[in-house]
PAFIDO-789080 format. One record per residue (C-alpha): residue number from 1; residue in three letters; x, z, y. Coordinates in steps of 0.1 Angstrom, whole numbers, plus 5000, padded with zeros to 4 digits. Last residue first. Example, Ala and Ser with C-alpha at 12.3 -4.5 7.8 and 13.67 -1.06 7.14 Angstrom:
REM residues 2
<r><i>2</i><aa>SER</aa><east>5137</east><up>5071</up><north>4989</north></r>
<r><i>1</i><aa>ALA</aa><east>5123</east><up>5078</up><north>4955</north></r>
***
This chain:
REM residues 94
<r><i>94</i><aa>LYS</aa><east>3028</east><up>7472</up><north>2607</north></r>
<r><i>93</i><aa>ASP</aa><east>3010</east><up>7474</up><north>2572</north></r>
<r><i>92</i><aa>PRO</aa><east>2976</east><up>7492</up><north>2580</north></r>
<r><i>91</i><aa>GLU</aa><east>2968</east><up>7527</up><north>2578</north></r>
<r><i>90</i><aa>ILE</aa><east>2961</east><up>7553</up><north>2543</north></r>
<r><i>89</i><aa>THR</aa><east>2976</east><up>7587</up><north>2547</north></r>
<r><i>88</i><aa>ILE</aa><east>2981</east><up>7612</up><north>2530</north></r>
<r><i>87</i><aa>ILE</aa><east>2987</east><up>7646</up><north>2535</north></r>
<r><i>86</i><aa>CYS</aa><east>3000</east><up>7671</up><north>2505</north></r>
<r><i>85</i><aa>THR</aa><east>2989</east><up>7715</up><north>2515</north></r>
<r><i>84</i><aa>TRP</aa><east>3008</east><up>7743</up><north>2511</north></r>
<r><i>83</i><aa>LYS</aa><east>3038</east><up>7737</up><north>2523</north></r>
<r><i>82</i><aa>ASP</aa><east>3038</east><up>7700</up><north>2533</north></r>
<r><i>81</i><aa>ASP</aa><east>3044</east><up>7672</up><north>2513</north></r>
<r><i>80</i><aa>MET</aa><east>3041</east><up>7637</up><north>2522</north></r>
<r><i>79</i><aa>ILE</aa><east>3016</east><up>7613</up><north>2505</north></r>
<r><i>78</i><aa>GLU</aa><east>3019</east><up>7573</up><north>2515</north></r>
<r><i>77</i><aa>ILE</aa><east>2996</east><up>7549</up><north>2512</north></r>
<r><i>76</i><aa>ILE</aa><east>3002</east><up>7515</up><north>2529</north></r>
<r><i>75</i><aa>TYR</aa><east>2973</east><up>7492</up><north>2531</north></r>
<r><i>74</i><aa>ASN</aa><east>2982</east><up>7456</up><north>2535</north></r>
<r><i>73</i><aa>LYS</aa><east>2955</east><up>7423</up><north>2548</north></r>
<r><i>72</i><aa>GLY</aa><east>2944</east><up>7396</up><north>2528</north></r>
<r><i>71</i><aa>LYS</aa><east>2906</east><up>7405</up><north>2528</north></r>
<r><i>70</i><aa>ARG</aa><east>2923</east><up>7434</up><north>2508</north></r>
<r><i>69</i><aa>ARG</aa><east>2955</east><up>7441</up><north>2491</north></r>
<r><i>68</i><aa>ASP</aa><east>2963</east><up>7480</up><north>2484</north></r>
<r><i>67</i><aa>VAL</aa><east>3004</east><up>7491</up><north>2488</north></r>
<r><i>66</i><aa>TRP</aa><east>3019</east><up>7522</up><north>2474</north></r>
<r><i>65</i><aa>ARG</aa><east>3040</east><up>7548</up><north>2485</north></r>
<r><i>64</i><aa>ASN</aa><east>3046</east><up>7584</up><north>2467</north></r>
<r><i>63</i><aa>GLU</aa><east>3082</east><up>7577</up><north>2462</north></r>
<r><i>62</i><aa>GLY</aa><east>3084</east><up>7539</up><north>2470</north></r>
<r><i>61</i><aa>ILE</aa><east>3062</east><up>7504</up><north>2464</north></r>
<r><i>60</i><aa>LEU</aa><east>3036</east><up>7515</up><north>2437</north></r>
<r><i>59</i><aa>LYS</aa><east>3005</east><up>7487</up><north>2437</north></r>
<r><i>58</i><aa>TYR</aa><east>2975</east><up>7497</up><north>2436</north></r>
<r><i>57</i><aa>VAL</aa><east>2948</east><up>7512</up><north>2415</north></r>
<r><i>56</i><aa>SER</aa><east>2962</east><up>7535</up><north>2382</north></r>
<r><i>55</i><aa>ASN</aa><east>2993</east><up>7542</up><north>2399</north></r>
<r><i>54</i><aa>PHE</aa><east>2974</east><up>7557</up><north>2423</north></r>
<r><i>53</i><aa>GLU</aa><east>2944</east><up>7581</up><north>2402</north></r>
<r><i>52</i><aa>LYS</aa><east>2980</east><up>7599</up><north>2391</north></r>
<r><i>51</i><aa>ILE</aa><east>2990</east><up>7604</up><north>2423</north></r>
<r><i>50</i><aa>LYS</aa><east>2962</east><up>7621</up><north>2426</north></r>
<r><i>49</i><aa>GLU</aa><east>2961</east><up>7643</up><north>2406</north></r>
<r><i>48</i><aa>ALA</aa><east>3007</east><up>7652</up><north>2406</north></r>
<r><i>47</i><aa>LYS</aa><east>2987</east><up>7661</up><north>2435</north></r>
<r><i>46</i><aa>ILE</aa><east>2961</east><up>7682</up><north>2435</north></r>
<r><i>45</i><aa>SER</aa><east>2976</east><up>7719</up><north>2435</north></r>
<r><i>44</i><aa>VAL</aa><east>2992</east><up>7709</up><north>2465</north></r>
<r><i>43</i><aa>ASP</aa><east>2956</east><up>7716</up><north>2485</north></r>
<r><i>42</i><aa>CYS</aa><east>2943</east><up>7685</up><north>2499</north></r>
<r><i>41</i><aa>ILE</aa><east>2950</east><up>7668</up><north>2538</north></r>
<r><i>40</i><aa>MET</aa><east>2933</east><up>7631</up><north>2540</north></r>
<r><i>39</i><aa>ARG</aa><east>2944</east><up>7613</up><north>2567</north></r>
<r><i>38</i><aa>VAL</aa><east>2925</east><up>7582</up><north>2567</north></r>
<r><i>37</i><aa>SER</aa><east>2939</east><up>7552</up><north>2601</north></r>
<r><i>36</i><aa>LYS</aa><east>2932</east><up>7529</up><north>2626</north></r>
<r><i>35</i><aa>CYS</aa><east>2892</east><up>7529</up><north>2624</north></r>
<r><i>34</i><aa>VAL</aa><east>2872</east><up>7513</up><north>2646</north></r>
<r><i>33</i><aa>SER</aa><east>2855</east><up>7531</up><north>2678</north></r>
<r><i>32</i><aa>ASP</aa><east>2857</east><up>7507</up><north>2704</north></r>
<r><i>31</i><aa>PRO</aa><east>2883</east><up>7530</up><north>2713</north></r>
<r><i>30</i><aa>LYS</aa><east>2903</east><up>7534</up><north>2681</north></r>
<r><i>29</i><aa>LEU</aa><east>2891</east><up>7557</up><north>2657</north></r>
<r><i>28</i><aa>PHE</aa><east>2906</east><up>7580</up><north>2633</north></r>
<r><i>27</i><aa>PHE</aa><east>2890</east><up>7592</up><north>2602</north></r>
<r><i>26</i><aa>LEU</aa><east>2899</east><up>7626</up><north>2586</north></r>
<r><i>25</i><aa>LEU</aa><east>2893</east><up>7639</up><north>2552</north></r>
<r><i>24</i><aa>THR</aa><east>2899</east><up>7673</up><north>2541</north></r>
<r><i>23</i><aa>GLN</aa><east>2902</east><up>7689</up><north>2507</north></r>
<r><i>22</i><aa>SER</aa><east>2903</east><up>7723</up><north>2494</north></r>
<r><i>21</i><aa>ASP</aa><east>2883</east><up>7737</up><north>2516</north></r>
<r><i>20</i><aa>TRP</aa><east>2859</east><up>7753</up><north>2491</north></r>
<r><i>19</i><aa>SER</aa><east>2830</east><up>7731</up><north>2504</north></r>
<r><i>18</i><aa>ASP</aa><east>2848</east><up>7702</up><north>2512</north></r>
<r><i>17</i><aa>SER</aa><east>2859</east><up>7687</up><north>2544</north></r>
<r><i>16</i><aa>TYR</aa><east>2847</east><up>7654</up><north>2564</north></r>
<r><i>15</i><aa>LYS</aa><east>2866</east><up>7647</up><north>2602</north></r>
<r><i>14</i><aa>LEU</aa><east>2855</east><up>7620</up><north>2622</north></r>
<r><i>13</i><aa>TYR</aa><east>2887</east><up>7610</up><north>2649</north></r>
<r><i>12</i><aa>LYS</aa><east>2886</east><up>7602</up><north>2683</north></r>
<r><i>11</i><aa>PHE</aa><east>2922</east><up>7607</up><north>2708</north></r>
<r><i>10</i><aa>ASP</aa><east>2934</east><up>7633</up><north>2737</north></r>
<r><i>9</i><aa>ASN</aa><east>2900</east><up>7646</up><north>2747</north></r>
<r><i>8</i><aa>ASN</aa><east>2890</east><up>7668</up><north>2710</north></r>
<r><i>7</i><aa>THR</aa><east>2857</east><up>7675</up><north>2699</north></r>
<r><i>6</i><aa>VAL</aa><east>2851</east><up>7678</up><north>2662</north></r>
<r><i>5</i><aa>ASN</aa><east>2816</east><up>7676</up><north>2644</north></r>
<r><i>4</i><aa>ASN</aa><east>2830</east><up>7687</up><north>2606</north></r>
<r><i>3</i><aa>TYR</aa><east>2802</east><up>7664</up><north>2582</north></r>
<r><i>2</i><aa>SER</aa><east>2803</east><up>7678</up><north>2549</north></r>
<r><i>1</i><aa>MET</aa><east>2815</east><up>7661</up><north>2511</north></r>
***
C-alpha cells in the first residue's frame, strides 16, 4: 500500500491504496489525530476472500457483521456492497 496525500477541509483522514487500485484504505481521524474509524474499499472480486478471513479471526454477529474484542473494547467490522466494490468499515461499538 502506498500513502496518498489528500486534503479535505471537512474531515481529516489518511489514505493508502495498492498499486492496482483494487484496495483503498482510509483512516478517519479525530481532531487530535486519533483514529476513530477505518474504511477499506475493495474490488468486489475479493469479497469472498475477506469474508473467509473475517470468519476465521472475528466473531460473526450478523450477516456480514463481526465483532473484534481488544483490550476490553468491542469493534464492529461490517461489509457493505456497492455496485463495483465492497466497503469494509471498522469502528468502535457504540
